[in-house]
C-alpha positions as YAML, in Angstrom:
chain: A
units: angstrom
residues:
- id: 1
  name: MET
  ca: [13.95, 27.87, -20.74]
- id: 2
  name: ARG
  ca: [11.28, 27.04, -22.55]
- id: 3
  name: ILE
  ca: [8.82, 23.67, -22.88]
- id: 4
  name: LYS
  ca: [8.76, 21.95, -25.72]
- id: 5
  name: LEU
  ca: [5.98, 19.38, -26.87]
- id: 6
  name: GLU
  ca: [7.39, 16.60, -28.87]
- id: 7
  name: GLN
  ca: [4.80, 14.97, -31.64]
- id: 8
  name: ALA
  ca: [3.60, 12.39, -29.45]
- id: 9
  name: ALA
  ca: [2.71, 14.56, -26.73]
- id: 10
  name: LYS
  ca: [0.24, 16.68, -28.42]
- id: 11
  name: GLN
  ca: [-1.11, 13.42, -29.79]
- id: 12
  name: ASP
  ca: [-1.78, 12.20, -26.19]
- id: 13
  name: LEU
  ca: [-3.15, 15.50, -24.91]
- id: 14
  name: LEU
  ca: [-5.52, 15.49, -28.34]
- id: 15
  name: ALA
  ca: [-6.60, 11.87, -27.16]
- id: 16
  name: ILE
  ca: [-6.90, 13.09, -23.73]
- id: 17
  name: LYS
  ca: [-9.37, 15.33, -24.48]
- id: 18
  name: ASP
  ca: [-10.99, 13.36, -26.81]
- id: 19
  name: TYR
  ca: [-11.25, 10.58, -24.12]
- id: 20
  name: TYR
  ca: [-12.38, 13.64, -21.31]
- id: 21
  name: ARG
  ca: [-15.41, 14.86, -23.76]
- id: 22
  name: ASP
  ca: [-16.77, 11.45, -24.52]
- id: 23
  name: VAL
  ca: [-17.32, 10.95, -20.76]
- id: 24
  name: GLY
  ca: [-17.99, 14.03, -19.60]
- id: 25
  name: GLY
  ca: [-18.42, 16.78, -22.12]
- id: 26
  name: ASN
  ca: [-16.24, 19.57, -23.86]
- id: 27
  name: PRO
  ca: [-16.07, 21.45, -20.34]
- id: 28
  name: LEU
  ca: [-14.07, 18.68, -18.15]
- id: 29
  name: ALA
  ca: [-12.00, 17.64, -21.45]
- id: 30
  name: VAL
  ca: [-11.01, 21.42, -21.21]
- id: 31
  name: ARG
  ca: [-10.48, 21.50, -17.84]
- id: 32
  name: MET
  ca: [-8.76, 18.36, -17.77]
- id: 33
  name: VAL
  ca: [-5.82, 19.50, -20.42]
- id: 34
  name: ARG
  ca: [-5.85, 22.67, -18.89]
- id: 35
  name: LEU
  ca: [-5.34, 21.12, -15.41]
- id: 36
  name: ILE
  ca: [-2.24, 18.89, -17.11]
- id: 37
  name: LYS
  ca: [-0.11, 21.57, -18.80]
- id: 38
  name: SER
  ca: [-0.80, 23.99, -16.01]
- id: 39
  name: ASP
  ca: [1.23, 21.18, -14.25]
- id: 40
  name: MET
  ca: [3.66, 20.94, -16.79]
- id: 41
  name: PHE
  ca: [4.51, 24.34, -16.40]
- id: 42
  name: SER
  ca: [5.72, 23.81, -13.40]
- id: 43
  name: LEU
  ca: [8.76, 22.35, -15.14]
- id: 44
  name: LEU
  ca: [10.22, 25.79, -15.74]
- id: 45
  name: ASN
  ca: [10.49, 26.05, -11.66]
- id: 46
  name: TYR
  ca: [11.42, 22.37, -10.40]
- id: 47
  name: SER
  ca: [13.39, 19.63, -11.82]
- id: 48
  name: ALA
  ca: [11.40, 16.37, -11.82]
- id: 49
  name: PRO
  ca: [13.61, 13.29, -10.54]
- id: 50
  name: PRO
  ca: [15.43, 10.90, -13.38]
- id: 51
  name: TYR
  ca: [12.89, 7.99, -14.68]
- id: 52
  name: GLU
  ca: [14.76, 4.85, -13.71]
- id: 53
  name: LEU
  ca: [13.17, 3.24, -16.74]
- id: 54
  name: ALA
  ca: [14.39, 4.87, -19.19]
- id: 55
  name: PRO
  ca: [17.94, 6.82, -19.08]
- id: 56
  name: GLY
  ca: [18.04, 10.69, -19.72]
- id: 57
  name: ILE
  ca: [14.39, 11.09, -19.03]
- id: 58
  name: ARG
  ca: [12.34, 12.38, -16.14]
- id: 59
  name: ARG
  ca: [8.84, 11.77, -15.40]
- id: 60
  name: LEU
  ca: [6.46, 14.50, -13.76]
- id: 61
  name: VAL
  ca: [3.24, 13.39, -12.02]
- id: 62
  name: VAL
  ca: [0.36, 15.37, -12.69]
- id: 63
  name: ALA
  ca: [-3.30, 16.47, -12.66]
- id: 64
  name: ASN
  ca: [-3.37, 14.76, -9.30]
- id: 65
  name: GLY
  ca: [-1.91, 11.72, -9.80]
- id: 66
  name: ALA
  ca: [-3.67, 10.85, -13.18]
- id: 67
  name: TYR
  ca: [-1.10, 11.51, -15.82]
- id: 68
  name: LEU
  ca: [2.75, 11.16, -15.47]
- id: 69
  name: VAL
  ca: [4.67, 13.71, -18.25]
- id: 70
  name: PHE
  ca: [7.92, 11.73, -19.35]
- id: 71
  name: HIS
  ca: [10.23, 14.83, -20.75]
- id: 72
  name: ARG
  ca: [13.65, 15.63, -21.44]
- id: 73
  name: VAL
  ca: [16.34, 18.68, -20.18]
- id: 74
  name: THR
  ca: [18.34, 19.93, -23.12]
- id: 75
  name: GLU
  ca: [20.61, 23.30, -22.33]
- id: 76
  name: SER
  ca: [17.37, 25.56, -23.26]
- id: 77
  name: THR
  ca: [14.29, 23.10, -23.71]
- id: 78
  name: ILE
  ca: [12.01, 20.84, -21.50]
- id: 79
  name: GLU
  ca: [11.50, 18.50, -24.05]
- id: 80
  name: VAL
  ca: [7.91, 16.55, -23.24]
- id: 81
  name: LEU
  ca: [8.13, 12.94, -25.13]
- id: 82
  name: HIS
  ca: [4.50, 11.51, -23.54]
- id: 83
  name: ILE
  ca: [1.67, 12.14, -21.81]
- id: 84
  name: ARG
  ca: [0.16, 8.80, -20.47]
- id: 85
  name: ARG
  ca: [-1.91, 7.45, -17.07]
- id: 86
  name: SER
  ca: [-0.52, 6.94, -14.86]
- id: 87
  name: GLU
  ca: [-1.86, 3.25, -14.33]
- id: 88
  name: ARG
  ca: [-0.84, 2.30, -17.76]
- id: 89
  name: ALA
  ca: [2.25, -0.44, -17.02]
- id: 90
  name: PRO
  ca: [5.52, 1.62, -16.53]
- id: 91
  name: ALA
  ca: [7.03, 3.11, -20.07]
- id: 92
  name: THR
  ca: [10.11, 1.80, -20.92]
- id: 93
  name: GLU
  ca: [13.06, 3.88, -23.07]
- id: 94
  name: LYS
  ca: [11.75, 2.04, -26.40]
- id: 95
  name: ASP
  ca: [8.22, 3.91, -25.83]
- id: 96
  name: MET
  ca: [10.06, 7.18, -25.55]
- id: 97
  name: GLU
  ca: [11.78, 6.78, -29.04]
...
């Protein structure tokens, strides 16, 4: 099993890094992205619960509850679709396209 970041998830991580760099400098930005990625890699050993608003999608809470990692599990890959702030409006199936 491997983790694959889809293009939207890569863009989300870059936006998160840019945000934290602006508010707290590069060390904070790097630390936050590492925390998100570290939590995300727990998916290799743990199955997150299904996300009720988008069939076939699962949601993992990461970074001490600050972010949600939306992903799909296939036979050989965990496809990370999006990474969103947990305070945002709930993600819908359309957001995962």
